[in-house]
C-alpha positions in Angstrom: 3.1 8.4 -29.0 4.5 11.5 -27.4 7.4 9.6 -25.8 8.2 8.0 -29.1 8.5 11.4 -30.7 10.4 12.8 -27.8 12.9 9.9 -27.6 13.2 8.7 -31.2 16.6 7.1 -30.6 15.4 5.0 -27.6 14.3 1.4 -27.7 10.6 1.4 -27.2 9.0 -1.8 -25.8 5.3 -1.9 -25.2 2.8 -4.5 -23.9 0.8 -6.2 -26.6 -2.2 -4.0 -27.6 -3.6 -5.4 -30.8 -5.5 -2.3 -31.8 -2.4 -0.1 -31.3 -0.2 -2.6 -33.1 -2.6 -2.6 -36.0 -2.6 1.2 -36.3 1.2 1.4 -36.1 1.6 -1.4 -38.7 -0.5 0.7 -41.1 1.1 4.0 -40.2 4.5 3.6 -38.6 5.9 6.6 -36.6 8.7 8.4 -38.3 11.0 11.2 -37.0 13.1 13.0 -39.6 12.0 10.5 -42.3 13.3 7.6 -40.3 11.0 4.9 -38.8 11.2 4.8 -35.1 11.9 1.3 -33.7 9.4 -0.1 -31.3 8.3 -3.6 -30.4 5.4 -5.3 -28.6 5.9 -8.0 -26.1 3.8 -10.1 -23.7 4.1 -8.4 -20.3 3.7 -11.7 -18.5 7.1 -12.7 -19.8 8.8 -9.3 -19.5 9.7 -8.2 -15.9 10.7 -4.7 -17.0 7.2 -4.1 -18.6 5.7 -5.3 -15.3 7.9 -2.9 -13.4 7.0 -0.1 -15.8 3.3 -0.8 -15.1 3.9 -0.6 -11.4 5.8 2.7 -11.7 3.1 4.2 -14.0 0.4 3.3 -11.4 2.4 4.8 -8.5 2.8 8.0 -10.6 -0.9 8.0 -11.4 -1.9 7.9 -7.7 0.8 10.6 -6.9 -0.5 12.9 -9.6 -4.1 12.3 -8.5 -3.0 13.2 -4.9 -1.5 16.5 -6.2 -4.4 17.3 -8.4 -7.1 16.7 -5.8 -5.5 18.7 -3.0 -4.5 22.3 -2.6 -0.9 23.3 -1.7 -2.0 23.9 1.8 -3.7 20.5 2.0 -0.6 18.8 0.6 1.6 20.4 3.2 -0.8 19.4 6.0 -1.0 15.8 4.7 2.8 15.5 4.3 3.4 17.0 7.7 1.2 14.3 9.2 2.6 11.2 7.7 4.1 8.4 9.9 7.8 7.7 10.2 7.5 4.7 7.8 5.6 6.8 5.3 8.3 9.5 5.6 11.0 7.1 4.6 9.1 5.9 1.6 8.2 9.4 0.5 11.8 10.6 0.8 12.8 7.7 -1.4 10.2 8.7 -3.9 11.4 12.3 -3.9 15.0 11.1 -4.3 14.2 8.8 -7.3 12.1 11.5 -9.0 14.8 14.2 -8.4 17.6 12.0 -9.6 15.6 10.9 -12.7 15.0 14.6 -13.6 18.7 15.3 -13.2 19.5 12.5 -15.6 16.9 13.7 -18.2 14.3 16.5 -18.0 12.5 14.5 -20.6 11.1 12.3 -17.8 8.8 15.2 -17.1 6.9 15.2 -20.4 3.4 16.4 -20.2 1.1 19.3 -20.2 0.2 20.7 -16.8 -1.0 24.0 -15.4 1.3 26.3 -13.6 -0.6 25.4 -10.4 0.1 21.7 -11.0 3.8 22.5 -11.6 4.0 24.3 -8.3 2.5 21.3 -6.6 5.1 19.0 -8.2 7.9 21.4 -7.0 6.3 21.6 -3.6 6.4 17.8 -3.2 9.9 17.4 -4.7 11.3 20.1 -2.3 9.3 19.2 0.7 11.5 18.9 3.9 10.1 16.1 6.0 10.8 16.8 9.7 10.7 13.1 10.8 
């Protein structure tokens, strides 16, 4: 619900989760005494929900990579990627950087200073290939 509170004027579309839907029906989320609008849909019929699930999983693996490796290890790994991997990682950097330029709200979360440094390391990494 953090994103709902952070973006109360946005259209929030979620995959059906009956337990969550039940909770929100009983206690709708309000910001400044106005109920926030959100809907639940069947992800099998909503391509954007499917795309969102894909993006969330990519970010989950990316964050796990950052969390599980030291800054030194991250540099070593990124220095050793193939040309094809370099192209993909540069695209990921570009999408993430442009997204943050559009809205810093895309970086919602609680992280340690060390984790923030790793994010910045990745986003600013200069691939040599």
